[in-house]
VOPAGU-2260 file (C-alpha; in pm, 1 decimal, decimal comma):
REM VOPAGU-2260
SITE   aa  ch    i         X         Y         Z
SITE  MET   A    0   -9519,4   11096,3    4614,5
SITE  GLU   A    1   -9752,0   11232,4    4328,8
SITE  LYS   A    2   -9496,7   11160,9    4059,4
SITE  LYS   A    3   -9422,2   10847,2    4177,4
SITE  ARG   A    4   -9793,8   10718,5    4145,3
SITE  GLU   A    5   -9768,6   10902,3    3787,9
SITE  GLU   A    6   -9494,3   10689,6    3715,2
SITE  LEU   A    7   -9679,0   10338,8    3854,2
SITE  ALA   A    8   -9989,6   10406,9    3674,4
SITE  LYS   A    9   -9758,6   10480,2    3315,2
SITE  GLU   A   10   -9604,6   10143,9    3382,3
SITE  GLN   A   11   -9930,2    9941,8    3463,4
SITE  GLU   A   12  -10106,3   10107,7    3119,4
SITE  ALA   A   13   -9771,0    9992,8    2893,9
SITE  PRO   A   14   -9766,5    9660,5    2721,1
SITE  LYS   A   15   -9663,6    9336,0    2874,7
SITE  GLY   A   16   -9447,0    9229,2    2631,9
SITE  GLY   A   17   -9212,1    9572,3    2710,2
SITE  LYS   A   18   -9059,2    9753,4    2425,8
SITE  GLY   A   19   -8864,8    9461,3    2250,8
SITE  SER   A   20   -9179,2    9244,4    2213,4
SITE  LYS   A   21   -9229,1    9120,1    1845,5
SITE  PRO   A   22   -9564,8    9220,8    1669,9
SITE  LYS   A   23   -9750,8    8862,4    1658,5
SITE  ASN   A   24  -10007,0    8796,7    1360,2
SITE  SER   A   25  -10373,4    8660,0    1489,4
SITE  ASN   A   26  -10175,1    8261,1    1473,3
SITE  GLY   A   27   -9989,1    8405,5    1744,8
SITE  HIS   A   28   -9679,4    8402,1    1523,0
SITE  SER   A   29   -9454,6    8643,1    1462,6
SITE  LYS   A   30   -9453,4    8846,2    1130,5
SITE  LYS   A   31   -9107,5    8767,8    1036,5
SITE  GLY   A   32   -9126,6    8423,1    1084,3
SITE  ASN   A   33   -9432,8    8416,2     850,5
SITE  GLY   A   34   -9202,2    8616,6     583,0
SITE  HIS   A   35   -8932,1    8277,8     681,0
SITE  LYS   A   36   -9157,7    8011,1     563,4
SITE  ASN   A   37   -9329,3    8198,7     271,1
SITE  GLY   A   38   -8983,0    8262,8     141,2
SITE  CYS   A   39   -8936,7    7873,4     183,0
SITE  LYS   A   40   -9189,5    7771,1      11,0
SITE  GLU   A   41   -9153,8    7982,5    -280,7
SITE  GLU   A   42   -8789,1    7830,9    -321,4
SITE  LEU   A   43   -8926,7    7457,5    -299,4
SITE  GLU   A   44   -9182,6    7562,5    -565,4
SITE  LYS   A   45   -8901,0    7684,3    -787,4
SITE  LEU   A   46   -8727,0    7354,5    -735,6
SITE  ARG   A   47   -8944,4    7152,8    -817,6
SITE  LYS   A   48   -9051,7    7339,2   -1164,6
SITE  GLN   A   49   -8683,9    7321,8   -1246,3
SITE  LYS   A   50   -8701,2    6967,4   -1159,9
SITE  GLU   A   51   -9007,1    6876,5   -1408,5
SITE  GLU   A   52   -8883,7    7072,3   -1632,3
SITE  LEU   A   53   -8524,2    6883,1   -1620,5
SITE  GLU   A   54   -8730,0    6562,0   -1633,0
SITE  LYS   A   55   -8921,3    6626,9   -1994,6
SITE  LYS   A   56   -8569,9    6730,9   -2123,7
SITE  LEU   A   57   -8470,2    6423,4   -2058,7
SITE  ASP   A   58   -8727,6    6214,0   -2164,4
SITE  GLU   A   59   -8711,8    6427,3   -2506,2
SITE  ALA   A   60   -8344,2    6324,8   -2521,1
SITE  LEU   A   61   -8428,6    5972,0   -2508,0
SITE  ARG   A   62   -8703,9    6013,6   -2762,8
SITE  ALA   A   63   -8480,2    6155,6   -3008,4
SITE  TYR   A   64   -8147,1    5939,2   -2927,4
SITE  ALA   A   65   -8407,8    5636,5   -2972,7
SITE  ARG   A   66   -8585,3    5823,5   -3297,2
SITE  CYS   A   67   -8200,5    5836,9   -3423,4
SITE  GLU   A   68   -8103,1    5461,1   -3323,4
SITE  ASN   A   69   -8406,4    5327,9   -3532,4
SITE  ASP   A   70   -8333,9    5548,4   -3825,2
SITE  LYS   A   71   -7956,2    5414,6   -3799,6
SITE  LYS   A   72   -8131,4    5093,1   -3819,1
SITE  ILE   A   73   -8331,8    5144,0   -4101,0
SITE  LEU   A   74   -8042,3    5293,0   -4327,9
SITE  LYS   A   75   -7885,4    5037,5   -4249,1
SITE  LYS   A   76   -8117,0    4750,5   -4390,5
SITE  GLU   A   77   -8131,8    4963,6   -4708,8
SITE  VAL   A   78   -7799,9    4960,3   -4755,6
SITE  GLU   A   79   -7772,6    4589,5   -4701,4
SITE  ALA   A   80   -8059,2    4571,3   -4949,7
SITE  GLN   A   81   -7903,2    4787,6   -5218,8
SITE  VAL   A   82   -7605,1    4555,0   -5217,9
SITE  GLU   A   83   -7769,3    4262,1   -5244,3
SITE  TYR   A   84   -7991,0    4395,8   -5537,4
SITE  ALA   A   85   -7651,4    4529,9   -5661,9
SITE  TYR   A   86   -7492,7    4132,1   -5645,2
SITE  GLU   A   87   -7799,3    4028,7   -5795,9
SITE  ARG   A   88   -7851,5    4219,6   -6072,5
SITE  PHE   A   89   -7436,5    4188,0   -6132,8
SITE  ALA   A   90   -7493,5    3814,3   -6154,3
SITE  LYS   A   91   -7794,5    3788,0   -6377,6
SITE  ASP   A   92   -7574,0    3999,6   -6587,8
SITE  LEU   A   93   -7357,0    3737,4   -6630,7
SITE  LEU   A   94   -7541,4    3452,6   -6675,6
SITE  PRO   A   95   -7601,1    3518,2   -7052,6
SITE  VAL   A   96   -7220,4    3546,2   -6997,1
SITE  VAL   A   97   -7252,2    3195,6   -6892,6
SITE  ASP   A   98   -7479,5    3067,5   -7167,8
SITE  SER   A   99   -7250,4    3199,3   -7454,0
SITE  LEU   A  100   -6955,4    2952,7   -7315,4
SITE  GLU   A  101   -7162,0    2651,5   -7282,0
SITE  LEU   A  102   -7290,5    2693,2   -7587,6
SITE  ALA   A  103   -6957,4    2773,4   -7775,0
SITE  ILE   A  104   -6793,4    2430,6   -7603,7
SITE  GLU   A  105   -7117,2    2236,2   -7715,2
SITE  HIS   A  106   -7092,0    2402,2   -8090,3
SITE  ALA   A  107   -6716,2    2303,8   -8116,5
SITE  LYS   A  108   -6774,7    1907,4   -7994,5
SITE  LYS   A  109   -7033,3    1846,4   -8259,3
SITE  ILE   A  110   -6803,0    1951,9   -8530,3
SITE  GLU   A  111   -6599,4    1641,4   -8720,9
SITE  ASN   A  112   -6291,0    1853,3   -8845,5
SITE  ARG   A  113   -6070,5    1964,5   -8536,4
SITE  GLU   A  114   -5867,8    2255,5   -8681,6
SITE  GLU   A  115   -6248,3    2403,5   -8794,8
SITE  ALA   A  116   -6374,8    2325,7   -8406,2
SITE  PHE   A  117   -6077,7    2514,9   -8219,2
SITE  GLU   A  118   -6117,0    2813,3   -8499,2
SITE  LYS   A  119   -6517,0    2850,9   -8420,6
SITE  LEU   A  120   -6454,4    2800,1   -8040,9
SITE  VAL   A  121   -6157,9    3102,2   -8064,8
SITE  GLU   A  122   -6463,7    3267,7   -8199,9
SITE  GLY   A  123   -6715,3    3148,2   -7932,6
SITE  VAL   A  124   -6499,3    3307,0   -7661,3
SITE  GLU   A  125   -6377,0    3620,7   -7900,0
SITE  LEU   A  126   -6774,4    3666,2   -7853,1
SITE  THR   A  127   -6820,1    3569,7   -7536,7
SITE  LEU   A  128   -6537,3    3819,3   -7381,8
SITE  LYS   A  129   -6673,5    4130,1   -7576,7
SITE  LYS   A  130   -6976,5    4008,3   -7394,7
SITE  MET   A  131   -6842,6    4012,7   -7065,0
SITE  LEU   A  132   -6667,0    4294,7   -7127,6
SITE  ASP   A  133   -7021,1    4465,5   -7206,0
SITE  VAL   A  134   -7150,5    4358,3   -6861,2
SITE  PHE   A  135   -6858,0    4511,5   -6702,5
SITE  LYS   A  136   -6868,1    4827,2   -6845,9
SITE  ASN   A  137   -7229,9    4899,8   -6703,4
SITE  HIS   A  138   -7145,8    4759,1   -6386,6
SITE  GLY   A  139   -6874,7    5083,8   -6370,5
SITE  ILE   A  140   -6558,8    4807,7   -6390,1
SITE  GLU   A  141   -6345,3    4909,0   -6682,7
SITE  PRO   A  142   -5978,8    4748,5   -6800,5
SITE  VAL   A  143   -5678,3    4975,9   -6748,4
SITE  HIS   A  144   -5506,4    5193,1   -7039,0
SITE  HIS   A  145   -5117,6    5113,4   -7104,8
SITE  GLU   A  146   -5078,1    5441,0   -7314,7
SITE  GLU   A  147   -4801,0    5538,3   -7116,6
SITE  PHE   A  148   -4658,7    5418,5   -6740,5
SITE  ASP   A  149   -4894,9    5554,3   -6448,8
SITE  PRO   A  150   -4759,3    5384,7   -6114,6
SITE  HIS   A  151   -5134,8    5416,5   -5983,5
SITE  LEU   A  152   -5251,4    5239,1   -6240,0
SITE  HIS   A  153   -4968,6    5031,0   -6333,0
SITE  GLN   A  154   -4727,3    4775,6   -6117,9
SITE  ALA   A  155   -4362,3    4761,6   -6288,5
SITE  VAL   A  156   -4241,5    4359,8   -6207,7
SITE  GLN   A  157   -3939,0    4404,3   -6437,2
SITE  HIS   A  158   -3735,1    4675,1   -6670,7
SITE  VAL   A  159   -3616,1    4569,0   -6981,0
SITE  GLU   A  160   -3389,0    4764,5   -7280,4
SITE  SER   A  161   -3581,6    4851,2   -7607,9
SITE  GLU   A  162   -3512,1    5060,6   -7913,8
SITE  GLU   A  163   -3853,6    5049,7   -7986,0
SITE  HIS   A  164   -4003,3    5220,4   -7653,7
SITE  GLU   A  165   -3884,2    5536,5   -7498,8
SITE  GLU   A  166   -3730,8    5575,4   -7156,4
SITE  GLY   A  167   -3983,0    5442,7   -6929,3
SITE  ALA   A  168   -4272,5    5343,3   -7139,8
SITE  ILE   A  169   -4473,4    4986,4   -7104,1
SITE  VAL   A  170   -4333,0    4711,5   -7289,2
SITE  ASP   A  171   -4526,0    4455,1   -7239,7
SITE  VAL   A  172   -4869,4    4371,3   -7018,9
SITE  TYR   A  173   -4798,6    4029,2   -6853,9
SITE  GLN   A  174   -5156,5    4102,6   -6666,1
SITE  LYS   A  175   -5421,6    4368,6   -6747,0
SITE  GLY   A  176   -5567,7    4612,6   -6502,0
SITE  TYR   A  177   -5940,8    4691,5   -6410,2
SITE  THR   A  178   -6137,8    4983,6   -6254,1
SITE  LEU   A  179   -6443,1    5027,1   -6083,3
SITE  LYS   A  180   -6600,9    5323,5   -6099,5
SITE  GLY   A  181   -6264,6    5471,0   -6138,2
SITE  ARG   A  182   -6073,8    5311,3   -5885,9
SITE  VAL   A  183   -5812,3    5042,1   -5886,4
SITE  ILE   A  184   -5931,8    4720,7   -5779,1
SITE  ARG   A  185   -5634,3    4521,2   -6000,5
SITE  PRO   A  186   -5302,0    4722,4   -6136,6
SITE  SER   A  187   -5138,7    4606,9   -6449,9
SITE  ILE   A  188   -4862,4    4381,0   -6414,2
SITE  VAL   A  189   -4616,1    4555,2   -6720,0
SITE  THR   A  190   -4239,8    4588,3   -6801,8
SITE  ILE   A  191   -4107,6    4903,7   -6849,7
SITE  ASN   A  192   -3796,2    5048,5   -7045,4
SITE  LYS   A  193   -3481,7    5110,4   -6929,7
SITE  LYS   A  194   -3242,4    5197,8   -7139,8
SITE  ASN   A  195   -2865,2    5166,0   -7089,5
SITE  SER   A  196   -2687,6    5431,3   -6995,8
């Protein structure tokens, strides 16, 4: 009987939650549940920061793209302006050539002697041609040379037989070719020597 009383007294002194009850904080929530909530807050804060960083990087990328597009437009305008200036410069350089031709024709018309007028006209045209070639040279346009045949510079339209020329040499030039700053803009039309075997 005495033992039973002692056991009952111990049971009454034991906590009501029992052995398996979890300790609670002042708000009545378990410590484990509170830790889970704190972990969620940390994850959300980390995601929020990552989102802000991504938005910042996206904004920087969009700004860089806009700057690049703007630079491209400026560069395009500058190139177009340079091309227009080149055309204008070339046109201005050609005007004196036109003036020379007009003067040569006008001068020849005033000469009563037809033979003398023709000679003066030819002289004027030759001077004008020289002036034209000088303008071409100033702009990087030069005639193709014909010392020896070069398939990159000459276009052979006919083979002829000539004792005065070596095999494969240029015999006649039908039309002069020209280069612009070293690039062929028109090949020379030529005939080349091909001896019969």
